[in-house]
C-alpha positions in Angstrom: 56.8 10.4 -124.9 54.8 7.4 -123.7 53.3 5.3 -126.4 50.3 3.2 -126.3 49.4 2.0 -129.4 52.0 0.1 -131.4 51.9 -2.1 -134.8 50.2 -5.2 -135.5 52.2 -8.2 -135.9 51.4 -8.5 -139.3 52.4 -5.2 -140.6 55.8 -5.5 -139.0 56.1 -9.2 -141.0 55.1 -7.1 -144.5 57.2 -4.0 -143.4 60.4 -6.2 -143.3 59.6 -8.3 -146.1 59.1 -5.1 -148.1 55.8 -5.7 -148.8 53.9 -2.8 -147.8 53.2 0.5 -150.4 55.6 3.4 -150.2 53.3 5.4 -148.2 52.1 2.6 -145.8 56.2 2.0 -145.1 57.1 5.8 -145.0 54.4 5.4 -142.0 55.5 2.3 -140.3 59.2 3.9 -140.8 58.3 6.9 -139.1 56.7 5.5 -136.2 59.4 2.9 -135.7 62.0 6.1 -135.7 60.0 7.5 -132.3 59.2 3.9 -130.5 61.6 1.6 -129.3 59.4 -1.4 -128.6 58.2 -1.4 -132.8 62.1 -1.0 -133.4 62.9 -4.1 -131.1 60.3 -6.2 -132.8 61.4 -5.0 -136.2 65.1 -6.3 -134.8 63.2 -9.6 -133.9 61.4 -10.0 -137.1 64.4 -9.6 -139.5 66.2 -12.6 -137.0 63.6 -14.4 -137.2 63.0 -14.6 -141.0 66.5 -15.1 -141.6 66.7 -18.0 -139.5 63.6 -19.7 -140.8 65.4 -18.7 -144.3 68.5 -20.4 -143.4 66.6 -23.3 -142.6 64.3 -23.7 -145.2 65.5 -24.6 -149.3 63.5 -22.2 -151.8 61.2 -24.9 -152.8 59.5 -25.4 -148.8 58.7 -21.8 -148.8 55.2 -21.3 -148.8 52.4 -19.4 -147.4 52.8 -21.2 -144.0 55.7 -19.1 -143.5 54.2 -15.6 -142.0 52.1 -18.2 -139.7 55.5 -19.6 -138.6 57.2 -16.4 -138.4 54.1 -14.9 -136.5 54.2 -18.2 -133.8 57.5 -17.9 -133.1 57.2 -13.9 -132.5 54.6 -14.7 -130.2 56.7 -17.5 -128.3 60.0 -15.2 -128.2 60.0 -12.2 -125.2 60.4 -8.6 -126.8 63.4 -7.2 -125.2 62.3 -4.1 -122.9 62.4 -0.5 -124.8 65.4 1.4 -123.4 64.6 5.0 -122.0 65.3 8.4 -124.2 62.7 7.7 -126.6 62.9 11.0 -128.9 60.4 13.6 -127.8 58.7 15.6 -130.7 56.9 17.9 -128.8 59.5 20.7 -130.3 58.0 20.5 -133.8 61.1 18.5 -135.5 59.9 16.0 -137.9 60.8 12.3 -137.6 63.8 11.7 -139.7 62.1 9.2 -142.1 59.5 12.2 -143.0 61.9 15.2 -143.2 62.9 14.3 -147.0 59.0 14.3 -147.8 58.0 17.4 -146.0 60.9 19.2 -144.3 62.6 19.4 -140.7 59.5 21.3 -138.8 56.0 20.8 -138.4 55.5 24.5 -137.8 56.9 25.4 -141.4 54.6 23.1 -143.2 52.5 25.1 -146.2 49.5 23.5 -145.6 46.2 23.2 -148.2 43.0 24.0 -146.9 40.7 21.0 -147.1 37.6 22.4 -144.7 36.8 24.6 -142.2 39.2 23.1 -139.4 41.3 20.7 -142.0 44.2 21.1 -143.9 46.5 18.8 -145.7 49.8 18.2 -147.2 49.8 15.3 -149.8 52.8 13.3 -149.6 53.3 11.3 -153.2 54.3 8.2 -153.0 54.5 5.3 -155.5 51.4 2.3 -155.4 48.1 2.3 -154.3 46.4 4.2 -151.7 47.2 8.0 -150.2 49.3 9.3 -148.1 48.9 12.8 -146.4 49.7 14.8 -143.6 46.7 16.0 -142.0 46.3 18.7 -139.3 42.5 19.1 -137.5 41.7 22.0 -135.5 40.6 21.0 -132.0 37.5 19.6 -131.2 37.0 18.6 -134.7 35.9 14.9 -135.6 36.1 13.0 -138.8 33.7 11.5 -140.5 32.2 8.3 -139.6 34.0 5.5 -141.7 35.2 1.9 -142.3 37.9 0.6 -144.5 38.0 -1.5 -147.7 41.5 -2.2 -146.9 44.3 -0.9 -144.1 44.8 2.4 -142.6 48.0 3.7 -140.6 47.6 6.7 -138.8 50.3 8.1 -136.6 50.1 11.0 -134.1 52.7 13.4 -134.9 50.9 16.2 -132.4 47.8 16.4 -130.1 45.8 13.7 -130.0 42.2 11.9 -130.3 39.6 9.5 -129.2 38.2 7.5 -131.2 35.9 4.0 -130.4 39.0 1.9 -129.9 40.8 4.4 -127.6 42.8 7.4 -127.2 45.6 8.1 -129.3 48.6 10.5 -128.2 51.5 11.9 -129.9 53.6 8.7 -131.2 50.8 6.3 -131.4 49.8 4.7 -134.3 46.4 3.4 -135.2 46.8 0.4 -137.1 43.3 -0.9 -138.9 42.0 -3.2 -141.1 38.8 -3.8 -143.1 36.8 -4.7 -139.8 36.9 -1.4 -137.8 34.5 1.4 -137.9 35.1 4.6 -136.4 35.0 8.4 -135.8 38.0 10.3 -134.5 37.5 13.3 -132.7 40.0 15.3 -131.4 41.0 16.7 -128.2 39.4 20.6 -127.2 42.8 21.6 -125.8 44.8 21.1 -128.9 44.9 20.1 -132.7 46.5 17.4 -133.9 48.7 16.3 -136.9 48.9 13.2 -138.3 50.4 11.1 -140.7 48.0 9.2 -142.3 48.3 6.1 -145.2 45.9 4.0 -146.9 46.0 1.4 -149.3 42.0 1.5 -150.6 39.7 4.0 -150.5 37.9 4.6 -147.4 34.3 3.5 -146.8 31.9 6.6 -145.5 29.2 5.2 -143.3 26.9 8.6 -144.0 25.3 10.0 -146.7 27.8 13.3 -146.1 30.7 11.2 -146.0 30.2 9.5 -149.8 29.0 12.8 -150.9 32.5 14.5 -149.8 34.7 11.5 -150.6 35.9 12.8 -154.0 36.6 16.2 -152.4 38.8 14.6 -149.7 41.0 12.4 -151.7 40.4 9.6 -149.1 
């Protein structure tokens, strides 16, 4: 599995600090279980954060701590990922997600959302929505922006949008500056793990009308 889209550094820092919602943290943990590059980045972030805390008195810790950590991450070389990233093509669910949906993507009891769309809600604490979304080949998500953050991890299949092409293992780490319309490839449907911390901002009348139904 070749992963081309990774987590943003600020998301990794928030994850290490424990400041993400449960749903967002679940998506991050699931991606990290598949991506050695992001796993190495988490280890480095933890090490840098620990070193900074050791150098500071509690009275010296301020809002500049995040900027300091990020600047040091830019200066520190990221270790090369080892070969042998776990391949999920056999339908196995990554370990962090198994206690929520079981061990196989092929044994999930999907709920129909709309023609070509099915879902399973993952009940987590905190703001936002976390769910597994299954989309048929060639289907497109309604165009939308974000009022907060959105994380989308590809577990099977692929899609393309204004940012690029996302395949198995890739994660889209998006903020309120991004508007997009994912289009699933025609040769295979996709299964995504999606978490948001605020309602989406649909850009069409149809999207706005259907938002109460979709739950996003």
